[in-house]
Residue frames relative to the residue before (quaternion, step in Angstrom):
aa qw qx qy qz dx dy dz
M 1.0000 0.0000 0.0000 0.0000 0.00 0.00 0.00
L 0.6939 0.4851 -0.3215 0.4241 3.59 0.66 -1.05
D 0.6341 0.5506 -0.3251 0.4348 3.52 1.03 -0.64
S 0.6361 0.5345 -0.2913 0.4742 3.59 1.21 -0.72
I 0.6380 0.5314 -0.3233 0.4540 3.39 1.10 -0.84
L 0.6774 0.5225 -0.2675 0.4434 3.55 0.87 -1.00
E 0.6943 0.4849 -0.2905 0.4454 3.45 0.95 -0.91
S 0.7281 0.3779 -0.2535 0.5126 3.75 1.00 -0.66
L 0.3877 0.7797 -0.4439 0.2114 3.72 1.18 0.11
H 0.0072 -0.7595 0.6498 0.0278 3.48 -1.05 0.73
V 0.0284 -0.7618 0.6463 0.0345 3.70 -0.86 0.82
I 0.0029 -0.7657 0.6431 -0.0114 3.23 -1.15 1.14
E 0.3039 -0.7047 0.6012 0.2228 3.57 -1.36 0.20
L 0.1015 -0.7984 0.5932 0.0212 3.51 -0.71 1.11
P 0.3813 -0.7468 0.4989 0.2192 3.64 -0.80 1.02
T 0.3447 -0.7076 0.5707 0.2342 3.56 -1.07 0.61
K 0.5227 -0.6604 0.4540 0.2908 3.52 -1.26 0.55
T 0.7697 0.0795 -0.0611 0.6305 3.61 1.33 -0.30
N 0.6086 -0.5268 0.4497 0.3870 3.59 -1.25 0.31
F 0.0497 -0.8184 0.5711 -0.0409 3.59 -0.47 1.21
R 0.7864 -0.2248 0.0930 0.5678 3.64 0.11 1.26
G 0.7558 -0.3753 0.1972 0.4990 3.60 0.99 0.79
V 0.6438 0.5050 -0.3581 0.4498 3.63 1.25 -0.19
T 0.0950 -0.7824 0.6154 -0.0093 3.41 -0.87 1.07
A 0.7369 0.1461 -0.1198 0.6490 3.69 1.40 0.03
R 0.1164 -0.7954 0.5890 0.0830 3.52 -1.11 0.64
E 0.2781 -0.7515 0.5928 0.0808 3.37 -0.83 1.30
V 0.0960 0.7890 -0.6058 0.0356 3.59 -0.81 0.92
A 0.2332 -0.7474 0.6011 0.1602 3.55 -1.19 0.62
L 0.1712 -0.7707 0.6137 0.0062 3.52 -0.92 1.27
F 0.0887 0.7649 -0.6378 0.0144 3.49 -1.31 0.67
E 0.4062 -0.7392 0.5016 0.1926 3.62 -1.10 0.59
G 0.0379 -0.8324 0.5522 0.0281 3.69 -0.69 0.87
P 0.7272 -0.3821 0.2600 0.5075 3.75 -0.96 -0.11
A 0.7323 0.4186 -0.2512 0.4748 3.67 1.01 -0.56
G 0.7205 -0.3766 0.2420 0.5297 3.55 1.34 -0.20
W 0.7034 -0.4684 0.3452 0.4083 3.44 -1.47 -0.24
A 0.1575 -0.7909 0.5909 0.0222 3.58 -1.12 0.72
E 0.1915 -0.7843 0.5807 0.1048 3.51 -1.21 0.44
F 0.1818 -0.7209 0.6686 0.0155 3.50 -1.10 1.14
S 0.3053 0.8014 -0.4859 0.1688 3.65 -0.31 1.08
P 0.0716 0.7631 -0.6318 0.1158 3.57 0.67 1.22
F 0.5950 -0.6041 0.4164 0.3280 3.45 -1.26 0.76
L 0.6968 -0.5463 0.2775 0.3729 3.53 -1.09 0.89
E 0.7172 0.5082 -0.2578 0.4011 3.60 0.98 -0.80
Y 0.5257 0.6709 -0.3687 0.3710 3.51 1.32 -0.19
E 0.3563 -0.7446 0.5200 0.2194 3.52 -0.91 0.85
A 0.7293 -0.4736 0.2313 0.4363 3.62 -1.14 0.44
R 0.6482 0.5082 -0.3713 0.4285 3.74 0.88 -0.67
E 0.6802 0.5151 -0.3043 0.4236 3.53 0.98 -0.78
C 0.6494 0.5254 -0.2755 0.4758 3.48 1.40 -0.63
V 0.4022 0.7299 -0.4798 0.2745 3.67 1.20 -0.19
P 0.7495 0.4129 -0.2938 0.4260 3.61 0.39 -1.10
W 0.5887 0.5386 -0.4094 0.4424 3.64 1.03 -0.61
L 0.7206 0.4195 -0.3193 0.4504 3.67 0.76 -0.79
V 0.5553 0.5695 -0.4047 0.4512 3.65 1.14 -0.48
C 0.5931 0.5994 -0.3093 0.4396 3.56 1.04 -1.05
A 0.7311 0.4750 -0.2362 0.4290 3.41 0.73 -1.34
I 0.6686 0.4854 -0.3015 0.4759 3.55 1.08 -0.78
E 0.6001 0.5212 -0.3632 0.4861 3.64 1.16 -0.46
S 0.6553 0.5149 -0.3274 0.4453 3.46 0.97 -0.69
A 0.7055 0.4870 -0.2463 0.4522 3.55 1.04 -0.85
T 0.7606 0.4017 -0.1687 0.4814 3.54 1.15 -0.71
Q 0.7908 0.3185 -0.1336 0.5053 3.69 1.08 -0.85
S 0.5032 -0.6156 0.5247 0.3041 3.53 -1.16 0.67
A 0.4499 -0.6586 0.5272 0.2932 3.58 -0.99 0.86
P 0.6118 -0.5297 0.4280 0.4024 3.66 -1.25 0.46
Q 0.5988 -0.5119 0.4717 0.3960 3.52 -1.36 0.45
P 0.4373 -0.7183 0.4899 0.2297 3.54 -0.93 1.03
I 0.3584 -0.7429 0.5304 0.1958 3.53 -0.99 0.88
R 0.7396 0.1513 -0.0356 0.6549 3.49 1.57 -0.57
R 0.3517 -0.7650 0.5008 0.2008 3.56 -1.03 0.63
R 0.7734 0.3360 -0.1518 0.5157 3.32 1.38 -0.62
I 0.1817 -0.8225 0.5317 0.0881 3.57 -0.60 0.99
P 0.3609 -0.6990 0.5738 0.2280 3.78 -0.73 0.91
V 0.0647 -0.7933 0.6044 0.0345 3.71 -0.79 0.79
N 0.3665 -0.7003 0.5493 0.2713 3.43 -1.44 0.17
A 0.5126 -0.5643 0.5287 0.3733 3.49 -1.25 0.17
T 0.2019 -0.7739 0.5859 0.1306 3.69 -1.06 0.71
L 0.0744 -0.7740 0.6273 0.0436 3.61 -0.63 1.00
P 0.3206 -0.7180 0.5691 0.2404 3.52 -0.83 1.05
A 0.6821 -0.4751 0.3689 0.4158 3.55 -1.43 -0.18
V 0.2570 0.7268 -0.5777 0.2683 3.60 0.48 1.16
D 0.3413 -0.7433 0.5659 0.1038 3.49 -1.45 0.65
G 0.6731 0.5109 -0.3213 0.4274 3.61 -1.01 0.54
L 0.4727 -0.7209 0.4211 0.2819 3.50 -0.48 1.26
G 0.6159 0.5790 -0.3304 0.4199 3.64 0.96 -0.87
K 0.6880 0.4840 -0.2341 0.4875 3.48 0.87 -1.15
I 0.6531 0.4911 -0.3144 0.4832 3.60 0.89 -0.75
Q 0.6486 0.4760 -0.3587 0.4733 3.64 0.87 -0.75
E 0.6388 0.5532 -0.3525 0.4021 3.59 0.92 -0.87
I 0.6789 0.4897 -0.2963 0.4600 3.49 0.93 -1.06
L 0.6836 0.5016 -0.3084 0.4312 3.61 0.83 -0.79
S 0.5865 0.5671 -0.3558 0.4558 3.57 1.20 -0.49
W 0.5941 0.5611 -0.3981 0.4168 3.70 1.10 -0.19
Y 0.6953 0.4422 -0.2353 0.5155 3.58 1.27 -0.33
P 0.0719 -0.8264 0.5574 0.0341 3.69 0.32 1.05
G 0.8400 0.2219 -0.1895 0.4574 3.54 -0.95 1.01
C 0.5209 0.6655 -0.4168 0.3347 3.56 1.30 -0.33
S 0.1101 -0.8312 0.5352 0.1027 3.55 -0.61 0.97
T 0.6477 0.3968 -0.3114 0.5710 3.57 1.40 0.37
I 0.1474 -0.7954 0.5879 -0.0073 3.46 -1.09 0.95
K 0.1289 -0.7694 0.6173 0.1017 3.55 -0.81 1.11
I 0.1290 -0.8206 0.5559 0.0322 3.53 -0.83 0.98
K 0.3535 -0.7250 0.5414 0.2374 3.58 -0.65 1.05
V 0.0173 0.7655 -0.6364 0.0932 3.52 -1.04 0.93
G 0.4484 0.7473 -0.4484 0.1984 3.48 -1.34 -0.07
S 0.7279 0.4697 -0.2600 0.4265 3.57 1.00 -0.60
D 0.7922 0.0685 0.0351 0.6053 3.55 1.11 -0.87
L 0.3438 -0.7868 0.4510 0.2436 3.66 -0.24 1.14
S 0.6098 0.5548 -0.3439 0.4495 3.51 1.04 -0.86
A 0.6885 0.4957 -0.2665 0.4575 3.48 0.77 -1.08
D 0.6723 0.5305 -0.3007 0.4197 3.51 1.07 -0.91
M 0.6503 0.5527 -0.2783 0.4407 3.43 1.17 -0.88
Q 0.6252 0.5297 -0.3089 0.4828 3.52 1.25 -0.86
R 0.6118 0.5532 -0.3318 0.4577 3.59 1.01 -0.87
I 0.6581 0.5237 -0.2878 0.4580 3.59 0.85 -1.10
S 0.6409 0.5349 -0.2718 0.4787 3.58 1.06 -1.03
D 0.6921 0.4767 -0.2971 0.4533 3.58 0.91 -0.80
V 0.6197 0.5235 -0.3361 0.4785 3.52 1.19 -0.63
R 0.6519 0.5229 -0.3286 0.4400 3.55 0.96 -0.72
A 0.6340 0.5498 -0.2785 0.4672 3.42 1.15 -0.80
T 0.6977 0.4448 -0.2443 0.5057 3.57 1.15 -0.80
A 0.7935 0.0591 -0.0205 0.6054 3.59 0.99 -0.68
P 0.1066 -0.8574 0.5013 0.0470 3.64 0.42 1.34
D 0.7307 0.3974 -0.3144 0.4575 3.63 0.94 -0.28
A 0.4558 0.6868 -0.4590 0.3315 3.74 1.19 0.07
K 0.4811 -0.5829 0.5983 0.2661 3.35 -1.46 0.48
I 0.1778 -0.7844 0.5892 0.0773 3.62 -0.82 1.04
R 0.0106 0.7426 -0.6696 -0.0066 3.43 -1.20 0.86
I 0.2742 -0.7998 0.5236 0.1041 3.53 -1.00 0.74
D 0.1010 -0.8078 0.5764 0.0711 3.75 -0.84 0.72
V 0.1984 -0.8167 0.5404 0.0408 3.46 -0.67 1.31
N 0.2663 -0.7908 0.5110 0.2065 3.56 1.22 -0.31
G 0.7259 -0.5269 0.2395 0.3716 3.59 0.85 1.02
S 0.4618 0.7730 -0.3568 0.2489 3.50 1.29 -0.04
W 0.6797 0.5035 -0.2886 0.4485 3.63 1.24 -0.45
E 0.4279 -0.6080 0.6122 0.2692 3.56 -1.29 0.48
V 0.6847 -0.4836 0.3351 0.4302 3.61 -1.21 0.59
D 0.7192 0.4484 -0.2677 0.4583 3.66 0.46 -1.15
Q 0.6501 0.5106 -0.3008 0.4757 3.67 0.92 -0.85
A 0.6571 0.4814 -0.3194 0.4842 3.66 0.97 -0.87
Y 0.6289 0.5236 -0.3710 0.4390 3.70 0.89 -0.70
R 0.7015 0.4912 -0.2650 0.4431 3.44 0.76 -1.00
A 0.6476 0.5314 -0.2986 0.4573 3.57 1.02 -0.83
L 0.6781 0.5160 -0.2622 0.4529 3.47 0.96 -1.05
K 0.6487 0.5300 -0.3067 0.4519 3.46 1.05 -0.78
S 0.6133 0.5176 -0.2965 0.5177 3.56 1.17 -0.83
I 0.6874 0.4699 -0.2989 0.4662 3.60 0.74 -0.97
C 0.7302 0.4603 -0.2383 0.4451 3.60 0.70 -0.93
D 0.5796 0.5456 -0.3715 0.4780 3.59 1.23 -0.41
A 0.6508 0.4864 -0.3043 0.4972 3.64 1.20 -0.51
G 0.7638 -0.2833 0.1990 0.5448 3.68 1.17 -0.33
P 0.6329 -0.5954 0.3598 0.3398 3.56 -1.24 0.77
I 0.1463 -0.7271 0.6608 0.1152 3.55 -1.33 0.52
E 0.5557 -0.6102 0.4616 0.3251 3.51 -1.27 0.65
Y 0.7102 -0.3160 0.1682 0.6063 3.58 1.05 -0.83
V 0.3986 -0.6708 0.5602 0.2781 3.38 -1.46 0.19
E 0.3347 -0.7869 0.4974 0.1457 3.58 -0.83 0.90
Q 0.8356 -0.1111 0.0850 0.5312 3.65 -0.55 0.93
P 0.0345 0.8376 -0.5426 0.0532 3.71 0.60 1.01
C 0.7626 0.1773 -0.0591 0.6193 3.64 1.17 -0.77
A 0.5573 -0.6399 0.4045 0.3412 3.60 -1.12 0.47
T 0.8439 0.2544 -0.1677 0.4415 3.72 0.63 -0.72
A 0.6790 -0.4835 0.3720 0.4083 3.52 -1.28 0.39
E 0.6654 0.5363 -0.3162 0.4119 3.49 0.92 -0.89
Q 0.6444 0.4916 -0.2954 0.5058 3.61 1.16 -1.02
L 0.6598 0.4879 -0.3485 0.4530 3.70 0.87 -0.73
R 0.5896 0.5627 -0.3639 0.4510 3.64 1.02 -0.72
E 0.6662 0.5181 -0.2688 0.4642 3.60 0.93 -1.14
L 0.6954 0.4707 -0.2791 0.4659 3.55 0.84 -1.01
K 0.6503 0.5341 -0.3417 0.4185 3.61 0.94 -0.80
K 0.6245 0.5428 -0.3245 0.4583 3.47 1.28 -0.77
L 0.6365 0.5508 -0.3242 0.4317 3.60 1.11 -0.79
L 0.6857 0.5372 -0.2401 0.4284 3.36 1.01 -1.14
N 0.1899 -0.8458 0.4887 0.0986 3.60 1.32 -0.52
G 0.7037 -0.4948 0.2335 0.4533 3.65 1.04 0.94
S 0.4173 0.6890 -0.4989 0.3196 3.67 1.22 0.25
V 0.8195 0.1349 -0.0678 0.5529 3.58 0.95 -0.73
L 0.3407 -0.7108 0.5472 0.2815 3.72 -0.74 0.70
I 0.2738 -0.7496 0.5925 0.1099 3.48 -1.28 0.75
A 0.1591 -0.7498 0.6363 0.0871 3.64 -0.91 1.00
G 0.2575 -0.7473 0.5978 0.1338 3.52 -1.11 0.89
D 0.0865 -0.7742 0.6269 0.0046 3.60 -0.95 0.96
E 0.8244 0.2870 -0.1423 0.4667 3.46 -0.01 -1.46
V 0.5805 0.6281 -0.3580 0.3746 3.56 1.16 -0.65
L 0.6866 0.3899 -0.2383 0.5654 3.49 1.31 -0.49
R 0.7435 0.5020 -0.2431 0.3688 3.39 0.71 -1.21
K 0.6980 0.4583 -0.2182 0.5051 3.59 1.27 -0.60
A 0.5273 0.6509 -0.4155 0.3543 3.47 1.28 -0.25
R 0.5271 -0.6193 0.4531 0.3653 3.73 -1.06 0.61
S 0.7715 0.1600 -0.0558 0.6133 3.60 1.11 -0.73
P 0.2492 -0.7977 0.5361 0.1190 3.63 0.12 1.31
M 0.6746 0.5028 -0.3169 0.4378 3.67 0.78 -1.03
Q 0.7008 0.4809 -0.2756 0.4490 3.72 1.13 -0.42
V 0.5113 0.6415 -0.4411 0.3641 3.55 1.24 -0.26
D 0.3030 -0.7281 0.5986 0.1407 3.52 -1.13 0.91
L 0.0357 -0.8259 0.5625 -0.0136 3.55 -0.40 1.25
S 0.3689 0.7540 -0.4902 0.2349 3.62 1.07 0.20
D 0.8402 0.0521 -0.0830 0.5334 3.53 -0.88 1.06
A 0.5965 0.5425 -0.3897 0.4450 3.50 1.18 0.69
V 0.7654 0.0827 -0.0351 0.6373 3.68 1.14 -0.71
D 0.4076 -0.6840 0.5658 0.2141 3.42 -1.58 0.38
I 0.7647 0.1986 -0.0346 0.6120 3.53 1.32 -0.85
L 0.3024 -0.7415 0.5758 0.1648 3.60 -1.12 0.78
M 0.2171 -0.7537 0.6085 0.1208 3.50 -0.83 0.97
L 0.0042 -0.8225 0.5687 -0.0046 3.63 -0.65 1.02
K 0.0909 -0.7706 0.6298 0.0339 3.58 -0.99 1.03
V 0.4703 -0.7721 0.3386 0.2606 3.46 -0.35 1.27
A 0.6986 0.4927 -0.2965 0.4257 3.60 1.01 -0.84
P 0.7166 0.4331 -0.3021 0.4556 3.63 0.78 -0.78
L 0.6491 0.4989 -0.2997 0.4899 3.53 1.28 -0.32
G 0.6232 -0.6025 0.3511 0.3541 3.63 1.08 0.03
G 0.7313 -0.4491 0.2326 0.4576 3.67 1.15 0.32
I 0.7511 -0.4275 0.2683 0.4257 3.60 -1.30 0.17
A 0.6708 0.5198 -0.3021 0.4343 3.50 0.75 -1.17
R 0.6853 0.4611 -0.3035 0.4750 3.69 0.83 -0.82
S 0.6199 0.5624 -0.3212 0.4431 3.61 1.02 -0.81
L 0.7014 0.4615 -0.2929 0.4574 3.49 0.93 -0.88
E 0.5863 0.5299 -0.3912 0.4716 3.60 1.21 -0.58
L 0.6717 0.4919 -0.3478 0.4311 3.58 0.84 -0.95
A 0.6152 0.5556 -0.3444 0.4406 3.67 0.95 -0.68
K 0.6453 0.5128 -0.2661 0.4998 3.56 1.02 -0.95
K 0.6914 0.4957 -0.3145 0.4212 3.59 0.80 -0.92
H 0.7492 0.4362 -0.2362 0.4389 3.51 0.92 -1.05
G 0.2353 -0.8446 0.4447 0.1833 3.54 1.31 -0.62
L 0.4682 0.6655 -0.4220 0.3997 3.55 1.22 0.77
P 0.5628 -0.4848 0.4801 0.4667 3.67 -1.17 0.31
V 0.2510 -0.7883 0.5584 0.0619 3.46 -1.26 0.83
V 0.0927 -0.7397 0.6638 0.0592 3.50 -1.26 0.66
I 0.2308 -0.7691 0.5792 0.1402 3.53 -0.83 1.16
S 0.0213 -0.8018 0.5970 0.0131 3.51 -0.94 0.94
S 0.4798 -0.6662 0.4973 0.2804 3.50 -1.33 0.13
A 0.3437 -0.6871 0.5963 0.2327 3.60 -1.43 0.00
L 0.6104 -0.5801 0.3309 0.4258 3.45 1.03 1.02
E 0.2224 0.7803 -0.5428 0.2171 3.59 0.85 1.08
S 0.5465 -0.5337 0.4788 0.4327 3.54 -1.30 0.01
A 0.7759 -0.3654 0.2528 0.4478 3.54 -1.29 0.04
V 0.6063 0.5717 -0.3407 0.4352 3.64 1.12 -0.85
G 0.7092 0.4524 -0.2556 0.4764 3.55 0.85 -1.02
I 0.6453 0.5203 -0.3337 0.4488 3.57 1.10 -0.75
S 0.5899 0.6018 -0.3370 0.4198 3.47 1.05 -0.72
Y 0.6629 0.5052 -0.2834 0.4744 3.51 1.12 -0.79
G 0.6275 0.5052 -0.3501 0.4779 3.55 1.13 -0.63
I 0.5647 0.5932 -0.3461 0.4576 3.58 1.12 -0.61
K 0.6780 0.4851 -0.2926 0.4684 3.51 0.88 -1.03
L 0.5979 0.5134 -0.3911 0.4753 3.63 1.11 -0.61
A 0.6580 0.5396 -0.3091 0.4246 3.62 0.84 -1.02
A 0.6857 0.5095 -0.2726 0.4427 3.45 1.02 -0.82
A 0.6676 0.5207 -0.2584 0.4651 3.65 1.24 -0.59
L 0.5220 0.6403 -0.4267 0.3680 3.67 1.27 -0.42
P 0.5541 -0.6170 0.4527 0.3276 3.53 -1.13 0.79
E 0.7927 0.0286 -0.0077 0.6089 3.60 1.08 -0.73
L 0.0446 -0.7641 0.6436 0.0062 3.60 -1.04 0.73
H 0.1159 -0.8228 0.5563 0.0032 3.62 -0.21 1.43
Y 0.7905 0.2829 -0.1424 0.5243 3.69 0.96 -0.58
A 0.5878 -0.5517 0.4497 0.3846 3.43 -1.45 0.54
C 0.4005 -0.7239 0.5183 0.2168 3.58 -1.21 0.56
G 0.3989 -0.7025 0.5222 0.2733 3.51 -1.23 0.39
L 0.2688 0.8015 -0.4599 0.2717 3.47 0.65 1.31
A 0.6085 0.5646 -0.3410 0.4412 3.49 1.40 0.22
T 0.2741 0.8008 -0.4844 0.2211 3.55 1.20 0.56
G 0.4905 0.6357 -0.4445 0.3972 3.71 1.24 -0.23
K 0.5630 0.5968 -0.4032 0.4054 3.62 1.12 -0.27
L 0.6505 0.5008 -0.3222 0.4713 3.56 1.22 -0.42
L 0.5656 0.5726 -0.3899 0.4475 3.64 1.25 -0.03
G 0.4239 -0.7008 0.5184 0.2459 3.62 -1.11 0.56
A 0.7722 -0.0480 -0.0612 0.6307 3.50 1.44 -0.13
D 0.1962 -0.7753 0.5968 0.0648 3.53 -1.14 0.53
V 0.5738 -0.6310 0.4321 0.2931 3.54 -1.37 0.26
A 0.7950 0.0278 -0.0227 0.6056 3.50 1.21 -0.31
L 0.5907 -0.5873 0.4565 0.3126 3.56 -1.35 0.45
L 0.1169 0.7442 -0.6548 0.0611 3.66 -0.75 1.02
P 0.2370 -0.8458 0.4593 0.1324 3.48 0.03 1.36
L 0.2386 -0.7007 0.6584 0.1368 3.55 -1.34 0.63
V 0.0331 0.8056 -0.5770 0.1303 3.55 -0.38 1.44
D 0.8430 -0.0854 0.0512 0.5286 3.61 -0.76 1.09
G 0.7036 -0.5010 0.2490 0.4382 3.57 0.98 1.05
C 0.6881 0.4250 -0.3266 0.4891 3.62 1.07 0.25
M 0.2141 -0.7057 0.6524 0.1749 3.54 -1.48 0.23
E 0.3414 -0.7588 0.5233 0.1838 3.52 -1.15 0.67
V 0.6075 -0.5580 0.4456 0.3479 3.40 -1.31 0.59
A 0.1776 0.7842 -0.5796 0.1321 3.68 -0.78 0.88
S 0.3144 -0.6690 0.6342 0.2266 3.54 -1.42 0.30
L 0.1401 -0.8505 0.5063 0.0273 3.53 -0.37 1.14
E 0.1739 -0.7310 0.6445 0.1416 3.56 -1.30 0.49
P 0.4453 -0.7126 0.4564 0.2927 3.64 -0.74 0.87
S 0.5900 -0.6061 0.4179 0.3315 3.56 -1.07 0.70
P 0.4673 -0.6471 0.4986 0.3380 3.66 -0.73 0.79
D 0.6162 0.5253 -0.3361 0.4811 3.75 1.01 -0.79
A 0.6879 0.5006 -0.3134 0.4218 3.54 0.76 -0.79
L 0.6339 0.5358 -0.3141 0.4609 3.52 1.08 -0.98
L 0.6714 0.5039 -0.2704 0.4714 3.64 1.22 -0.70
D 0.7326 0.4926 -0.2379 0.4051 3.38 0.82 -1.16
Y 0.7555 0.3389 -0.1351 0.5442 3.61 1.15 -0.84
R 0.3836 0.7226 -0.5131 0.2599 3.68 1.03 0.23
V 0.4370 -0.6663 0.5404 0.2703 3.55 -1.27 0.63
S 0.6837 -0.4673 0.3647 0.4256 3.46 -1.40 0.12
P 0.6118 -0.5540 0.3791 0.4185 3.62 -1.19 0.36
E 0.5850 0.5691 -0.3802 0.4351 3.53 1.13 -0.47
R 0.6734 0.4600 -0.2847 0.5038 3.67 0.96 -0.88
L 0.6311 0.5216 -0.3663 0.4421 3.60 0.94 -0.67
E 0.6470 0.4956 -0.3219 0.4819 3.67 1.08 -0.65
R 0.6208 0.5228 -0.3781 0.4454 3.61 1.13 -0.56
W 0.6147 0.5269 -0.3356 0.4815 3.54 1.12 -0.66
R 0.6348 0.4852 -0.3779 0.4677 3.68 0.87 -0.84
Q 0.6704 0.4691 -0.3529 0.4538 3.75 0.81 -0.64
R 0.6107 0.5753 -0.3367 0.4275 3.45 1.07 -0.62
I 0.6476 0.4866 -0.2815 0.5143 3.54 1.15 -0.80
R 0.5916 0.5380 -0.3607 0.4801 3.63 1.08 -0.69
D 0.6880 0.5002 -0.2676 0.4526 3.56 0.78 -1.06
T 0.6695 0.4706 -0.2908 0.4957 3.59 0.95 -0.87
W 0.6099 0.5432 -0.3559 0.4542 3.66 0.99 -0.63
A 0.6930 0.4753 -0.2362 0.4878 3.43 1.03 -0.91
A 0.6495 0.5386 -0.2903 0.4514 3.64 1.02 -0.69
G 0.7864 -0.3038 0.1832 0.5056 3.67 1.15 -0.10
A 0.5496 0.5994 -0.4473 0.3724 3.70 1.05 -0.19
Q 0.6535 0.5423 -0.3525 0.3932 3.60 0.93 -0.64
A 0.6746 0.5189 -0.2760 0.4466 3.42 1.18 -0.81
W 0.5989 0.5600 -0.3033 0.4855 3.38 1.31 -0.74
V 0.7224 0.4639 -0.2670 0.4377 3.54 0.86 -0.88
L 0.5874 0.5718 -0.3380 0.4623 3.49 1.30 -0.54
E 0.6663 0.5031 -0.2994 0.4617 3.40 1.01 -1.13
E 0.6626 0.5218 -0.3035 0.4433 3.66 1.06 -0.55
G 0.3700 -0.7703 0.4282 0.2940 3.37 1.33 -0.57
W 0.3824 0.7327 -0.4876 0.2812 3.59 1.16 0.40
V 0.1797 -0.7739 0.6040 0.0636 3.65 -0.88 0.93
W 0.0069 0.7492 -0.6604 -0.0506 3.52 -1.34 0.31
């Protein structure tokens, strides 16, 4: 299997339209297996162990049929990076036609955050607002910030306001139900996500298919934790996003818009994944041959990705795949 992956590997670099948490270009590795195209795109700073579930997800995508969809259309949110200025905010939100939910990145400067939220409300007064802190607040800081933000207007939920389950549990008690908390990194960054105790810590579960090891594992996590779920992306290309859409389509229930339209932040992509009336449809995609050629990386970088896959395979992906019994 490893040889087949390496032989069919394409690595491309896709520019972003704006700085997204320090990312101005996204490198992704694509390969094709018996079940279709797959994406392996952990961020460049990740070590081999952290890359293991990403490779397992890609192998699942390449070798296993996705579950039968319960729904064909997935409502999605707009994603607003930590940018400032009404004009820039209006420009970015225009990339998301029909989206009635907006996720806003916050956390570094409360005054700037509140102005950004105010500008969004002025631009889209009827939209639901959710904010994403990426775990950067301490408990007391989170409580004060959320009070200030919510005094200015309601929010749907706050995503990962603090880093740890213990901190989230303490904050949830202080909030006393006034603000819903969604957990992302608290699960995604855990060594053993199935063992994480999220009781009385979060109200909503954020699942990202690649860093959690694929659709089957994500569905197990959703069942185990028994919370409402939002499916989100990790700034993948259209190939990776399409697999997240298949996960969202397979959930027994889907009460919230999903964060699967982040392809709108890319300046180019490998395939067309339309956003129509705030929704995206389930589809199996093939990358454009022109995109694979136009955005390919140098032979030296391609070889670094091949080595990265070898290292990730040895760090645990091979054992995981053998345990699942997947063959190629």
